[in-house]
N, CA, C, O and the ligand as a Tripos MOL2 file, in Angstrom:
@<TRIPOS>MOLECULE
protein
  257   255    65     0     0
PROTEIN
NO_CHARGES

@<TRIPOS>ATOM
      1 N          73.3360  128.6730   37.2650 N.3       1 MET1
      2 CA         73.6460  127.6320   38.2440 C.3       1 MET1
      3 C          74.9330  128.0030   38.9660 C.2       1 MET1
      4 O          75.8870  128.4890   38.3580 O.2       1 MET1
      5 N          74.9420  127.7660   40.2720 N.am      2 SER2
      6 CA         76.0960  128.0810   41.1180 C.3       2 SER2
      7 C          77.2400  127.1110   40.8170 C.2       2 SER2
      8 O          77.0100  125.9560   40.4580 O.2       2 SER2
      9 N          78.4590  127.5890   40.9670 N.am      3 SER3
     10 CA         79.6400  126.7320   40.7780 C.3       3 SER3
     11 C          79.8080  125.8000   41.9860 C.2       3 SER3
     12 O          79.6540  126.2490   43.1220 O.2       3 SER3
     13 N          80.1130  124.5430   41.7750 N.am      4 PRO4
     14 CA         80.3490  123.6490   42.9190 C.3       4 PRO4
     15 C          81.6580  123.9220   43.6280 C.2       4 PRO4
     16 O          81.9030  123.3670   44.7000 O.2       4 PRO4
     17 N          82.5180  124.7730   43.0520 N.am      5 TYR5
     18 CA         83.8290  125.0360   43.6480 C.3       5 TYR5
     19 C          83.7010  125.7610   44.9680 C.2       5 TYR5
     20 O          83.0340  126.7940   45.0410 O.2       5 TYR5
     21 N          84.3290  125.2390   46.0220 N.am      6 VAL6
     22 CA         84.3200  125.8550   47.3620 C.3       6 VAL6
     23 C          85.6680  126.5080   47.5740 C.2       6 VAL6
     24 O          86.6990  125.8350   47.5550 O.2       6 VAL6
     25 N          85.6690  127.7990   47.7720 N.am      7 SER7
     26 CA         86.9260  128.5330   47.9500 C.3       7 SER7
     27 C          87.6010  128.1390   49.2590 C.2       7 SER7
     28 O          86.9650  127.5920   50.1600 O.2       7 SER7
     29 N          88.8790  128.4200   49.3490 N.am      8 VAL8
     30 CA         89.6440  128.1260   50.5630 C.3       8 VAL8
     31 C          89.0120  128.8300   51.7790 C.2       8 VAL8
     32 O          88.9010  128.2430   52.8550 O.2       8 VAL8
     33 N          88.6080  130.0730   51.5950 N.am      9 GLU9
     34 CA         88.0260  130.8640   52.7020 C.3       9 GLU9
     35 C          86.7070  130.2290   53.1660 C.2       9 GLU9
     36 O          86.4520  130.1120   54.3640 O.2       9 GLU9
     37 N          85.8830  129.8270   52.2080 N.am     10 LEU10
     38 CA         84.5810  129.2530   52.5390 C.3      10 LEU10
     39 C          84.7720  127.9080   53.2330 C.2      10 LEU10
     40 O          84.0710  127.6000   54.1970 O.2      10 LEU10
     41 N          85.7090  127.1170   52.7520 N.am     11 ARG11
     42 CA         86.0370  125.8170   53.3450 C.3      11 ARG11
     43 C          86.4660  125.9950   54.8090 C.2      11 ARG11
     44 O          86.0520  125.2480   55.6960 O.2      11 ARG11
     45 N          87.3160  127.0190   55.0280 N.am     12 ARG12
     46 CA         87.8150  127.2840   56.3770 C.3      12 ARG12
     47 C          86.6660  127.6930   57.2950 C.2      12 ARG12
     48 O          86.5840  127.2370   58.4360 O.2      12 ARG12
     49 N          85.7760  128.5590   56.7930 N.am     13 LEU13
     50 CA         84.6410  129.0390   57.5710 C.3      13 LEU13
     51 C          83.7560  127.8590   57.9840 C.2      13 LEU13
     52 O          83.3470  127.7660   59.1410 O.2      13 LEU13
     53 N          83.4590  126.9570   57.0380 N.am     14 VAL14
     54 CA         82.5970  125.8180   57.3250 C.3      14 VAL14
     55 C          83.2780  124.8700   58.3190 C.2      14 VAL14
     56 O          82.6140  124.3380   59.2100 O.2      14 VAL14
     57 N          84.5690  124.6530   58.1820 N.am     15 ALA15
     58 CA         85.3080  123.7660   59.0760 C.3      15 ALA15
     59 C          85.3470  124.3360   60.5020 C.2      15 ALA15
     60 O          85.1520  123.6070   61.4750 O.2      15 ALA15
     61 N          85.6000  125.6350   60.6100 N.am     16 LEU16
     62 CA         85.6130  126.2930   61.9220 C.3      16 LEU16
     63 C          84.2560  126.2390   62.5770 C.2      16 LEU16
     64 O          84.1470  125.9570   63.7700 O.2      16 LEU16
     65 N          83.2140  126.5080   61.8020 N.am     17 ARG17
     66 CA         81.8410  126.5140   62.3190 C.3      17 ARG17
     67 C          81.4820  125.1430   62.8680 C.2      17 ARG17
     68 O          80.7680  125.0330   63.8650 O.2      17 ARG17
     69 N          81.9790  124.0990   62.2140 N.am     18 ALA18
     70 CA         81.6920  122.7180   62.6230 C.3      18 ALA18
     71 C          82.6520  122.2350   63.7080 C.2      18 ALA18
     72 O          82.5340  121.1040   64.1780 O.2      18 ALA18
     73 N          83.5940  123.0760   64.1050 N.am     19 ASP19
     74 CA         84.6040  122.7300   65.0830 C.3      19 ASP19
     75 C          85.4230  121.5020   64.6090 C.2      19 ASP19
     76 O          85.8840  120.6970   65.4170 O.2      19 ASP19
     77 N          85.5810  121.3930   63.3140 N.am     20 TYR20
     78 CA         86.3540  120.3350   62.6530 C.3      20 TYR20
     79 C          85.7580  118.9440   62.9140 C.2      20 TYR20
     80 O          86.4660  117.9420   62.8100 O.2      20 TYR20
     81 N          84.4770  118.8790   63.2480 N.am     21 LEU21
     82 CA         83.7960  117.5920   63.4220 C.3      21 LEU21
     83 C          82.8810  117.3830   62.2010 C.2      21 LEU21
     84 O          82.3490  118.3390   61.6340 O.2      21 LEU21
     85 N          82.7170  116.1330   61.8210 N.am     22 CYS22
     86 CA         81.7000  115.8270   60.8230 C.3      22 CYS22
     87 C          80.3420  116.2600   61.3790 C.2      22 CYS22
     88 O          80.0100  115.9120   62.5120 O.2      22 CYS22
     89 N          79.5650  116.9990   60.6210 N.am     23 GLU23
     90 CA         78.2850  117.5310   61.1370 C.3      23 GLU23
     91 C          77.1960  116.4660   61.1420 C.2      23 GLU23
     92 O          76.1220  116.7090   61.6910 O.2      23 GLU23
     93 N          77.4270  115.3170   60.5630 N.am     24 TYR24
     94 CA         76.4410  114.2360   60.5680 C.3      24 TYR24
     95 C          76.7230  113.2570   61.7090 C.2      24 TYR24
     96 O          75.8260  112.9820   62.5060 O.2      24 TYR24
     97 N          77.9390  112.7270   61.8070 N.am     25 CYS25
     98 CA         78.2320  111.6970   62.8010 C.3      25 CYS25
     99 C          79.1950  112.1800   63.8940 C.2      25 CYS25
    100 O          79.5090  111.4330   64.8210 O.2      25 CYS25
    101 N          79.6570  113.4180   63.7820 N.am     26 LEU26
    102 CA         80.5000  114.0580   64.7940 C.3      26 LEU26
    103 C          81.8810  113.4100   64.9630 C.2      26 LEU26
    104 O          82.5250  113.5690   65.9990 O.2      26 LEU26
    105 N          82.3180  112.6920   63.9540 N.am     27 ILE27
    106 CA         83.7060  112.1670   63.9840 C.3      27 ILE27
    107 C          84.6680  113.3450   63.8670 C.2      27 ILE27
    108 O          84.5380  114.1650   62.9580 O.2      27 ILE27
    109 N          85.6480  113.4350   64.7980 N.am     28 PRO28
    110 CA         86.6490  114.4870   64.6400 C.3      28 PRO28
    111 C          87.4990  114.2310   63.4030 C.2      28 PRO28
    112 O          87.7630  113.0920   63.0170 O.2      28 PRO28
    113 N          87.9040  115.3120   62.8140 N.am     29 GLU29
    114 CA         88.6660  115.2080   61.5570 C.3      29 GLU29
    115 C          89.9110  114.3440   61.7360 C.2      29 GLU29
    116 O          90.2740  113.6020   60.8240 O.2      29 GLU29
    117 N          90.5710  114.4220   62.8880 N.am     30 ALA30
    118 CA         91.8370  113.7060   63.0690 C.3      30 ALA30
    119 C          91.6840  112.1980   63.0240 C.2      30 ALA30
    120 O          92.6490  111.4940   62.7240 O.2      30 ALA30
    121 N          90.4840  111.6780   63.3180 N.am     31 ASP31
    122 CA         90.2820  110.2390   63.3870 C.3      31 ASP31
    123 C          90.0480  109.6000   62.0320 C.2      31 ASP31
    124 O          90.1260  108.3780   61.9060 O.2      31 ASP31
    125 N          89.7760  110.3660   61.0600 N.am     32 VAL32
    126 CA         89.4780  109.8100   59.7220 C.3      32 VAL32
    127 C          90.3140  110.5750   58.6930 C.2      32 VAL32
    128 O          91.1080  111.4510   59.0350 O.2      32 VAL32
    129 N          90.1230  110.2370   57.5040 N.am     33 LEU33
    130 CA         90.7310  111.0290   56.4440 C.3      33 LEU33
    131 C          90.1360  112.4350   56.5280 C.2      33 LEU33
    132 O          89.0970  112.6410   57.1550 O.2      33 LEU33
    133 N          90.7690  113.3500   55.9220 N.am     34 ARG34
    134 CA         90.3480  114.7450   55.9540 C.3      34 ARG34
    135 C          88.8600  114.8730   55.6470 C.2      34 ARG34
    136 O          88.3730  114.3430   54.6490 O.2      34 ARG34
    137 N          88.1370  115.5930   56.5280 N.am     35 ASN35
    138 CA         86.7230  115.8430   56.2580 C.3      35 ASN35
    139 C          86.5610  116.7500   55.0250 C.2      35 ASN35
    140 O          87.4730  117.4730   54.6240 O.2      35 ASN35
    141 N          85.3710  116.6730   54.4570 N.am     36 GLN36
    142 CA         85.1180  117.4030   53.2250 C.3      36 GLN36
    143 C          83.9570  118.3640   53.4290 C.2      36 GLN36
    144 O          83.1040  118.1700   54.2960 O.2      36 GLN36
    145 N          83.9480  119.3910   52.6150 N.am     37 VAL37
    146 CA         82.8140  120.3170   52.6230 C.3      37 VAL37
    147 C          81.7770  119.7750   51.6310 C.2      37 VAL37
    148 O          82.0680  119.5400   50.4580 O.2      37 VAL37
    149 N          80.5620  119.5870   52.1470 N.am     38 ASP38
    150 CA         79.5000  118.9200   51.3810 C.3      38 ASP38
    151 C          78.3730  119.9210   51.1170 C.2      38 ASP38
    152 O          78.0220  120.7200   51.9850 O.2      38 ASP38
    153 N          77.8200  119.8670   49.9230 N.am     39 HIS39
    154 CA         76.6330  120.6920   49.6080 C.3      39 HIS39
    155 C          75.3920  120.0180   50.2100 C.2      39 HIS39
    156 O          75.1470  118.8440   49.9350 O.2      39 HIS39
    157 N          74.6240  120.7190   51.0070 N.am     40 ILE40
    158 CA         73.4040  120.1530   51.6030 C.3      40 ILE40
    159 C          72.3780  119.9070   50.4770 C.2      40 ILE40
    160 O          71.8320  118.8110   50.3500 O.2      40 ILE40
    161 N          72.1370  120.9220   49.6880 N.am     41 ILE41
    162 CA         71.3520  120.7410   48.4360 C.3      41 ILE41
    163 C          72.3770  120.7940   47.3200 C.2      41 ILE41
    164 O          73.0550  121.8080   47.1480 O.2      41 ILE41
    165 N          72.4980  119.7170   46.5610 N.am     42 SER42
    166 CA         73.5560  119.6450   45.5640 C.3      42 SER42
    167 C          73.3590  120.7320   44.4780 C.2      42 SER42
    168 O          72.2560  121.2100   44.2150 O.2      42 SER42
    169 N          74.4740  121.0720   43.8900 N.am     43 VAL43
    170 CA         74.4470  122.0990   42.8380 C.3      43 VAL43
    171 C          73.5260  121.6750   41.6980 C.2      43 VAL43
    172 O          72.8270  122.5070   41.1190 O.2      43 VAL43
    173 N          73.5260  120.3970   41.3800 N.am     44 LYS44
    174 CA         72.6730  119.9510   40.2530 C.3      44 LYS44
    175 C          71.1980  120.0350   40.6120 C.2      44 LYS44
    176 O          70.3480  120.0180   39.7210 O.2      44 LYS44
    177 N          70.8770  120.1250   41.8940 N.am     45 HIS45
    178 CA         69.4850  120.3310   42.3200 C.3      45 HIS45
    179 C          69.1900  121.7840   42.6720 C.2      45 HIS45
    180 O          68.1770  122.0860   43.3020 O.2      45 HIS45
    181 N          70.0820  122.6800   42.2590 N.am     46 GLY46
    182 CA         69.8340  124.1040   42.4280 C.3      46 GLY46
    183 C          70.4080  124.7090   43.7010 C.2      46 GLY46
    184 O          70.1620  125.8780   43.9980 O.2      46 GLY46
    185 N          71.1720  123.9200   44.4570 N.am     47 GLY47
    186 CA         71.7890  124.4380   45.6820 C.3      47 GLY47
    187 C          72.9280  125.3920   45.3420 C.2      47 GLY47
    188 O          73.5930  125.2570   44.3150 O.2      47 GLY47
    189 N          73.1310  126.3540   46.2260 N.am     48 ALA48
    190 CA         74.1730  127.3500   46.0060 C.3      48 ALA48
    191 C          75.4440  126.9510   46.7890 C.2      48 ALA48
    192 O          75.3860  126.2240   47.7810 O.2      48 ALA48
    193 N          76.5810  127.4530   46.3050 N.am     49 THR49
    194 CA         77.8320  127.2550   47.0400 C.3      49 THR49
    195 C          78.0090  128.4180   47.9970 C.2      49 THR49
    196 O          78.8600  129.2840   47.7940 O.2      49 THR49
    197 N          77.1900  128.4260   49.0520 N.am     50 THR50
    198 CA         77.2480  129.4710   50.0740 C.3      50 THR50
    199 C          77.3120  128.7760   51.4310 C.2      50 THR50
    200 O          76.9710  127.5990   51.5560 O.2      50 THR50
    201 N          77.7610  129.5340   52.4620 N.am     51 ALA51
    202 CA         77.9710  128.9470   53.7740 C.3      51 ALA51
    203 C          76.7160  128.2430   54.3080 C.2      51 ALA51
    204 O          76.8210  127.2060   54.9640 O.2      51 ALA51
    205 N          75.5340  128.8010   54.0300 N.am     52 ASP52
    206 CA         74.3230  128.2000   54.6030 C.3      52 ASP52
    207 C          73.8900  126.9280   53.8700 C.2      52 ASP52
    208 O          72.9960  126.2260   54.3420 O.2      52 ASP52
    209 N          74.5020  126.6230   52.7360 N.am     53 ASN53
    210 CA         74.1900  125.3700   52.0230 C.3      53 ASN53
    211 C          75.3510  124.3890   52.0700 C.2      53 ASN53
    212 O          75.3730  123.4050   51.3310 O.2      53 ASN53
    213 N          76.3220  124.6630   52.9490 N.am     54 LEU54
    214 CA         77.4760  123.7770   53.0250 C.3      54 LEU54
    215 C          77.5740  123.2090   54.4290 C.2      54 LEU54
    216 O          77.2400  123.8840   55.4030 O.2      54 LEU54
    217 N          78.0380  121.9570   54.5340 N.am     55 CYS55
    218 CA         78.3060  121.4170   55.8720 C.3      55 CYS55
    219 C          79.5980  120.6130   55.7860 C.2      55 CYS55
    220 O          80.0660  120.2500   54.7060 O.2      55 CYS55
    221 N          80.1530  120.3530   56.9590 N.am     56 TYR56
    222 CA         81.4010  119.6470   57.0590 C.3      56 TYR56
    223 C          81.0850  118.1850   57.2470 C.2      56 TYR56
    224 O          80.3390  117.8430   58.1650 O.2      56 TYR56
    225 N          81.6140  117.3080   56.4240 N.am     57 ALA57
    226 CA         81.2520  115.9010   56.4880 C.3      57 ALA57
    227 C          82.4740  115.0200   56.2880 C.2      57 ALA57
    228 O          83.3610  115.3310   55.4940 O.2      57 ALA57
    229 N          82.5050  113.9020   57.0320 N.am     58 CYS58
    230 CA         83.5740  112.9310   56.8180 C.3      58 CYS58
    231 C          83.3160  112.1960   55.4970 C.2      58 CYS58
    232 O          82.2430  112.3240   54.9070 O.2      58 CYS58
    233 N          84.2770  111.4540   55.0570 N.am     59 ILE59
    234 CA         84.1410  110.7890   53.7710 C.3      59 ILE59
    235 C          83.0460  109.7590   53.7950 C.2      59 ILE59
    236 O          82.3940  109.5320   52.7760 O.2      59 ILE59
    237 N          82.8220  109.1190   54.9420 N.am     60 PHE60
    238 CA         81.7750  108.0820   55.0300 C.3      60 PHE60
    239 C          80.3870  108.6980   54.8560 C.2      60 PHE60
    240 O          79.5670  108.1860   54.0930 O.2      60 PHE60
    241 N          80.1310  109.7860   55.5590 N.am     61 CYS61
    242 CA         78.8180  110.4570   55.4490 C.3      61 CYS61
    243 C          78.6730  111.0960   54.0610 C.2      61 CYS61
    244 O          77.5830  111.1000   53.4880 O.2      61 CYS61
    245 N          79.7330  111.6140   53.5430 N.am     62 ASN62
    246 CA         79.6670  112.2980   52.2540 C.3      62 ASN62
    247 C          79.3260  111.3170   51.1400 C.2      62 ASN62
    248 O          78.7360  111.7130   50.1350 O.2      62 ASN62
    249 N          79.6800  110.0640   51.2950 N.am     63 LEU63
    250 CA         79.4050  109.0620   50.2410 C.3      63 LEU63
    251 C          77.9710  108.5560   50.2870 C.2      63 LEU63
    252 O          77.5140  107.8920   49.3560 O.2      63 LEU63
    253 N          77.2600  108.8680   51.3690 N.am     64 GLN64
    254 CA         75.8800  108.3660   51.4920 C.3      64 GLN64
    255 C          74.9020  109.2720   50.7940 C.2      64 GLN64
    256 O          73.7010  109.0020   50.7970 O.2      64 GLN64
    257 ZN         80.4160  111.5690   59.2910 Zn       65 ZN65
@<TRIPOS>BOND
     1     1     2 1
     2     2     3 1
     3     3     4 2
     4     3     5 am
     5     5     6 1
     6     6     7 1
     7     7     8 2
     8     7     9 am
     9     9    10 1
    10    10    11 1
    11    11    12 2
    12    11    13 am
    13    13    14 1
    14    14    15 1
    15    15    16 2
    16    15    17 am
    17    17    18 1
    18    18    19 1
    19    19    20 2
    20    19    21 am
    21    21    22 1
    22    22    23 1
    23    23    24 2
    24    23    25 am
    25    25    26 1
    26    26    27 1
    27    27    28 2
    28    27    29 am
    29    29    30 1
    30    30    31 1
    31    31    32 2
    32    31    33 am
    33    33    34 1
    34    34    35 1
    35    35    36 2
    36    35    37 am
    37    37    38 1
    38    38    39 1
    39    39    40 2
    40    39    41 am
    41    41    42 1
    42    42    43 1
    43    43    44 2
    44    43    45 am
    45    45    46 1
    46    46    47 1
    47    47    48 2
    48    47    49 am
    49    49    50 1
    50    50    51 1
    51    51    52 2
    52    51    53 am
    53    53    54 1
    54    54    55 1
    55    55    56 2
    56    55    57 am
    57    57    58 1
    58    58    59 1
    59    59    60 2
    60    59    61 am
    61    61    62 1
    62    62    63 1
    63    63    64 2
    64    63    65 am
    65    65    66 1
    66    66    67 1
    67    67    68 2
    68    67    69 am
    69    69    70 1
    70    70    71 1
    71    71    72 2
    72    71    73 am
    73    73    74 1
    74    74    75 1
    75    75    76 2
    76    75    77 am
    77    77    78 1
    78    78    79 1
    79    79    80 2
    80    79    81 am
    81    81    82 1
    82    82    83 1
    83    83    84 2
    84    83    85 am
    85    85    86 1
    86    86    87 1
    87    87    88 2
    88    87    89 am
    89    89    90 1
    90    90    91 1
    91    91    92 2
    92    91    93 am
    93    93    94 1
    94    94    95 1
    95    95    96 2
    96    95    97 am
    97    97    98 1
    98    98    99 1
    99    99   100 2
   100    99   101 am
   101   101   102 1
   102   102   103 1
   103   103   104 2
   104   103   105 am
   105   105   106 1
   106   106   107 1
   107   107   108 2
   108   107   109 am
   109   109   110 1
   110   110   111 1
   111   111   112 2
   112   111   113 am
   113   113   114 1
   114   114   115 1
   115   115   116 2
   116   115   117 am
   117   117   118 1
   118   118   119 1
   119   119   120 2
   120   119   121 am
   121   121   122 1
   122   122   123 1
   123   123   124 2
   124   123   125 am
   125   125   126 1
   126   126   127 1
   127   127   128 2
   128   127   129 am
   129   129   130 1
   130   130   131 1
   131   131   132 2
   132   131   133 am
   133   133   134 1
   134   134   135 1
   135   135   136 2
   136   135   137 am
   137   137   138 1
   138   138   139 1
   139   139   140 2
   140   139   141 am
   141   141   142 1
   142   142   143 1
   143   143   144 2
   144   143   145 am
   145   145   146 1
   146   146   147 1
   147   147   148 2
   148   147   149 am
   149   149   150 1
   150   150   151 1
   151   151   152 2
   152   151   153 am
   153   153   154 1
   154   154   155 1
   155   155   156 2
   156   155   157 am
   157   157   158 1
   158   158   159 1
   159   159   160 2
   160   159   161 am
   161   161   162 1
   162   162   163 1
   163   163   164 2
   164   163   165 am
   165   165   166 1
   166   166   167 1
   167   167   168 2
   168   167   169 am
   169   169   170 1
   170   170   171 1
   171   171   172 2
   172   171   173 am
   173   173   174 1
   174   174   175 1
   175   175   176 2
   176   175   177 am
   177   177   178 1
   178   178   179 1
   179   179   180 2
   180   179   181 am
   181   181   182 1
   182   182   183 1
   183   183   184 2
   184   183   185 am
   185   185   186 1
   186   186   187 1
   187   187   188 2
   188   187   189 am
   189   189   190 1
   190   190   191 1
   191   191   192 2
   192   191   193 am
   193   193   194 1
   194   194   195 1
   195   195   196 2
   196   195   197 am
   197   197   198 1
   198   198   199 1
   199   199   200 2
   200   199   201 am
   201   201   202 1
   202   202   203 1
   203   203   204 2
   204   203   205 am
   205   205   206 1
   206   206   207 1
   207   207   208 2
   208   207   209 am
   209   209   210 1
   210   210   211 1
   211   211   212 2
   212   211   213 am
   213   213   214 1
   214   214   215 1
   215   215   216 2
   216   215   217 am
   217   217   218 1
   218   218   219 1
   219   219   220 2
   220   219   221 am
   221   221   222 1
   222   222   223 1
   223   223   224 2
   224   223   225 am
   225   225   226 1
   226   226   227 1
   227   227   228 2
   228   227   229 am
   229   229   230 1
   230   230   231 1
   231   231   232 2
   232   231   233 am
   233   233   234 1
   234   234   235 1
   235   235   236 2
   236   235   237 am
   237   237   238 1
   238   238   239 1
   239   239   240 2
   240   239   241 am
   241   241   242 1
   242   242   243 1
   243   243   244 2
   244   243   245 am
   245   245   246 1
   246   246   247 1
   247   247   248 2
   248   247   249 am
   249   249   250 1
   250   250   251 1
   251   251   252 2
   252   251   253 am
   253   253   254 1
   254   254   255 1
   255   255   256 2
@<TRIPOS>SUBSTRUCTURE
     1 MET1         2 RESIDUE 1 A MET
     2 SER2         6 RESIDUE 1 A SER
     3 SER3        10 RESIDUE 1 A SER
     4 PRO4        14 RESIDUE 1 A PRO
     5 TYR5        18 RESIDUE 1 A TYR
     6 VAL6        22 RESIDUE 1 A VAL
     7 SER7        26 RESIDUE 1 A SER
     8 VAL8        30 RESIDUE 1 A VAL
     9 GLU9        34 RESIDUE 1 A GLU
    10 LEU10       38 RESIDUE 1 A LEU
    11 ARG11       42 RESIDUE 1 A ARG
    12 ARG12       46 RESIDUE 1 A ARG
    13 LEU13       50 RESIDUE 1 A LEU
    14 VAL14       54 RESIDUE 1 A VAL
    15 ALA15       58 RESIDUE 1 A ALA
    16 LEU16       62 RESIDUE 1 A LEU
    17 ARG17       66 RESIDUE 1 A ARG
    18 ALA18       70 RESIDUE 1 A ALA
    19 ASP19       74 RESIDUE 1 A ASP
    20 TYR20       78 RESIDUE 1 A TYR
    21 LEU21       82 RESIDUE 1 A LEU
    22 CYS22       86 RESIDUE 1 A CYS
    23 GLU23       90 RESIDUE 1 A GLU
    24 TYR24       94 RESIDUE 1 A TYR
    25 CYS25       98 RESIDUE 1 A CYS
    26 LEU26      102 RESIDUE 1 A LEU
    27 ILE27      106 RESIDUE 1 A ILE
    28 PRO28      110 RESIDUE 1 A PRO
    29 GLU29      114 RESIDUE 1 A GLU
    30 ALA30      118 RESIDUE 1 A ALA
    31 ASP31      122 RESIDUE 1 A ASP
    32 VAL32      126 RESIDUE 1 A VAL
    33 LEU33      130 RESIDUE 1 A LEU
    34 ARG34      134 RESIDUE 1 A ARG
    35 ASN35      138 RESIDUE 1 A ASN
    36 GLN36      142 RESIDUE 1 A GLN
    37 VAL37      146 RESIDUE 1 A VAL
    38 ASP38      150 RESIDUE 1 A ASP
    39 HIS39      154 RESIDUE 1 A HIS
    40 ILE40      158 RESIDUE 1 A ILE
    41 ILE41      162 RESIDUE 1 A ILE
    42 SER42      166 RESIDUE 1 A SER
    43 VAL43      170 RESIDUE 1 A VAL
    44 LYS44      174 RESIDUE 1 A LYS
    45 HIS45      178 RESIDUE 1 A HIS
    46 GLY46      182 RESIDUE 1 A GLY
    47 GLY47      186 RESIDUE 1 A GLY
    48 ALA48      190 RESIDUE 1 A ALA
    49 THR49      194 RESIDUE 1 A THR
    50 THR50      198 RESIDUE 1 A THR
    51 ALA51      202 RESIDUE 1 A ALA
    52 ASP52      206 RESIDUE 1 A ASP
    53 ASN53      210 RESIDUE 1 A ASN
    54 LEU54      214 RESIDUE 1 A LEU
    55 CYS55      218 RESIDUE 1 A CYS
    56 TYR56      222 RESIDUE 1 A TYR
    57 ALA57      226 RESIDUE 1 A ALA
    58 CYS58      230 RESIDUE 1 A CYS
    59 ILE59      234 RESIDUE 1 A ILE
    60 PHE60      238 RESIDUE 1 A PHE
    61 CYS61      242 RESIDUE 1 A CYS
    62 ASN62      246 RESIDUE 1 A ASN
    63 LEU63      250 RESIDUE 1 A LEU
    64 GLN64      254 RESIDUE 1 A GLN
    65 ZN65       257 GROUP 0 **** ****
């Protein structure tokens, strides 16, 4: 099973790719609390901690 830990480099890559917007609701990071890197398929469901399984999400979308 892949580790859920997202490295600083991977976090930066995902944030840059998303242009620092939440990829679900497009809220800019500055308007909310710091956006988070979210696993699209969770680690417990077999998702990997790789760039193609990560997206940038605000706290509101991440909690859903
Ligand atoms: Zn959002």
